[in-house]
N, C-alpha and C positions, 0 to 999 in steps of 0.2 A: 504494500500500500504506500502511495507517495507520502513524503514527509510533511508537506504543507497541510493536507487535510487532517493528518494525524495531529499536528500541532494545533490547528484551529479548532478541531472538533472533539479532541480528547484531552489535550494538555491545558489549553486555555480555559475551558469551563471549570476545571478543578482549581487551577491557580487563581482564577477570578474570585472564588470564595475565600481563598487564602488572603488575597489582597483586601477583601472586604473586612476580614477579621483583623488584619494588620493595621488598617487605618481606623476602623470603627472602635477597636478595643480601647486604645488610649483616649479617644474623644468621648466615648460613652462610658468610660471607666468600667469596662467589662472585666470581670475577674477570671483570669485564665484557669485558676485552680478550680473554681466553681463549675465552669463549663466542662472541664476535664473530668471532674468527679461525677457530674451528671451523666456524661457519656459513658464513663467507665462502669458505674454501678447500676444504671437504669437502661440507657439506650442500647448498649452493646449486648447485654444479656437478652433483652427483648428481641433484638435483631437475630441473634444466634438461635434462640428458641423458634422464632417465626420461620427462619430459613430451614433449619435442620428438621423440624417437625413435619415439613412438607417436601423435603428433598427426595429425589429419586436417583440415587447413585448406587451402583453395584458395590456390595461390601468389599469384594476382593480388590476392585479398582480403588476404592477409598483408602484401603490399607496401603496399597502400593504408593499412592500419591502422598499419604502421610509420611511413610518411611522415606520417600524421595525428598520431601521438604525437609525432614530432619537432617538427612545426610548432606544435602546441599548447604544448609545453613551452618551445620557443624563444620563443614569444609571452609566456609567463609571465616568462621572464628579461628580455625587452624591456620588459614592463610594470613590473617591478621597477626596471629602469634608469631609465625615464622618470619614475616617481614619485619616486625618490630624487633625481634631478636637479631636479625641480620643487621639492622640499623643500630644495634646496641643501645636500645632505649631502656630506661629504668623500669622496674616492675610495675609502677603505676601507669606508665605510658603503654607498656605491653598490654595490661588489662584494658586500658582505654581503647587501644586498637581492636582488641577482640570484641568489646562491647559495641563499638561503632560498626564493625564488620558484620555482625550477626543479626542485629535488630533492625530490620527494615520497617518502613512505615506502611505496612500491608493493610491497615485499616483505613486511615484517613485518605491515603492516596490509592492504594492498590485496588480496593473494591470499586470506587467510582470509575477509575480509569479502565479497568477491565470491562465494566458494564458498558462504557461508552465505546470501547474498542470492538466489542462483540455484541452489538445491540440485538441481533436477531437469533442468538443462540439461547435456546430455552432454559438450559440448566447451568448457564455460566455463573449465576449468583451462588448456586449451591457449591460448585467446584471452587470458586474463589473464596467462599466462606470456609470451606474445609482447609484450604491452604492457610488462610488467615489464622485459624485456630491452631493448626500444627506449628506454624512458624512462630506465633506468639508464645506458645508453650515452651518450645525448645530455646527460643531467644531469651525469654524471661529467666529460665533456669541458668543458662550459661552466663547471662549478663550479671545476675546477682552473685553467682559463684565467682566470676572473674573479679567483680568489685570487692569481694571479701578476701579473695585469694591474695591480692597484693599486700594485705595487712595481716595475713596469717589466719584469716577467718575460715570457717568451714562451709561445706556444701549444704549444710542443713538449712541455711537461710534461703537457698533456692527452692526449698519445698513450699515456700509461700505461694508458689504458682498454683498449688492445689486449691487455694482460697480465692483464686481469680474469678470474679463474677461470671465472666464469659464461659469459663470451663464448667462452673457449677450448673449453668443452664443446659449443658450438653446432655447429661444422662436422661433428664425428663423429656427432652426433645426427641432423643433417639427412641425412648420407650413409646412415646405417642406415635412416632413414625412407624415403628416396627409392628406394633399391635393395632395400628389404625384406630386409635382411641378418638372418639368424637368429643370435641370440646365445644361448649356453648359459645355462640357469637358474642355474648356479653363479656366473655373472657378473651377470646381470640382477637376481637376487633381493637380493644385498647392496646394489646400487645403489638398488633400490626401497625397501628398509628405510631407508637413509640419506635418501632423498627424503622419505619419510613423516615423518621426524623434523625436517625443516627448519622448517616453519611454527611448531610449538610452541616449538622451541628459540629461534628468532629473536624471538618475542614475549616470552618470559621474559627473554632477553638485553636486550631494549629496556628492560624494567622495571628490570633491574640497572643499566643505563647511566643511566637517568633518576634513580635513587636516588643515584648518585654525583655527579650534577650539582647537586643541591640545589634548593631553591625559588627561582624567579627573582623579581627585582624588576621589576614590569611598568612599561613606559614606552611612549610613543607610537610609537617606531620598531618595537618588538616587535609591537604591535597592527597597525600598518599593513602591515608585511612579512608577517605571518601571514595577514592578510586577503587579500593578493594570492595567496598559496598556496591558502588554503582556499575562497575565494569566486571570485577571478579565474580560477583554474585550471578549475573545472567550467563557468564561463560561456564561456570560450574553447573548451573542448571541445564544448560544446553548439552554439556558433555555427559551428564549423568542420567538424562531422560531415557535414553535407549537401554542402558543396563537395568533400569527399574521397570521397563516395559510401559512407560508413560508416553503416550502419543496423542496426536490430534489436539483438541481443545485443552485437555489436561496438561499437555506439554507446554502449550503456548501460555496458559495462565501461570504455570509454575515458573516459567522463565521471567514473565513480567513481574510477578511478586518478588522474585529474587533480585530484581533490578531497582527496587524502591529505595529512596533515600533513607537515611537513618531516622528512626522513630524518636519523637520527643520524649517518650518514656525513658529512653536511654539517659537523657540528661537528668531526669528526676532521680533515677537510680544512682547516678554519679553524685548528685548532691547529697543523697541519703548516706552514701558510703565514702564520701570525701575522695572521690576518684577524679581528680583534676576537673571539677565541674565546669569551670570557665571554658576550658579547652573542648570538652565534650559538647557543651551547649553551642559553642561557636561552630563546631563541626556539623552539628545537626542543621543549623541554619545554612551553612555553606553547601552541604550535600543536597539540601532541599532546592536551593537555587540552581546548583549545577545539574540537578536531575532534569531540568527543563530541556537540556540538550540531550543527555543520555537516554532519558525515557522516550523522547521523540524518536530516536534511532531504534531503540529496542522494540517499541510498539509498531514501527513500520516494518521491521524484519520478521516478527513472529507471524 
């Protein structure tokens, strides 16, 4: 698909809402934390339940795609670790490289861009949501573990992923789907309304968060770590698709999700664990802006 239509019809609509949040946030005194918590605890679980309870994906294929997403993103973290070690960075910077490399913005950016890129595919939302959950799970575990590793912490902190609201919504959604349990409209309709609000709210919230971060001072570590995420991710996803037997739409969506810029949640984890938070936050902003170019190319190629 030509680059210009991809840029105008897929990239611009998403970044337009980021810009809205970026400028409206300070002027309207919007609180980024409140918007993020609203999305995290209410909208995302509603979206996950609404999507998975109605999804029609073969179990074997879903398992292959989940394992595929796990391995691709663990590979990104390993690549970040190796490159940081080659550059002889200190333990904090090594952990930061790993965190930036593995945690892509597969929710705010990934879901709407995939939807816009494949508007006529009936099950594209189910597939992209499956990747979203798999990537978020493994990324959260490795991110928290890496943030604690640099100061001698343990992997136990990473078990907090089990309390993630989005993952808590998965078991009941799968039970409803598998047993075809009928739920009254008075319950499903509010959930569907909240689910529909997730994507625009998350994108605007991202703009508000980026506005509060300020403009970054670009350095070599920022460029290299962002390149691992934006370029290394899709290359790994492309290379590993065949061994995992992932093809067609599943392969395309997996590559796109692996190409997303670093998630804002990475900077939150960095602040909580004293993992060079200023550098991580600046890299989140830099990778988001740089992804305008890289995502346009990836979306055109898949």
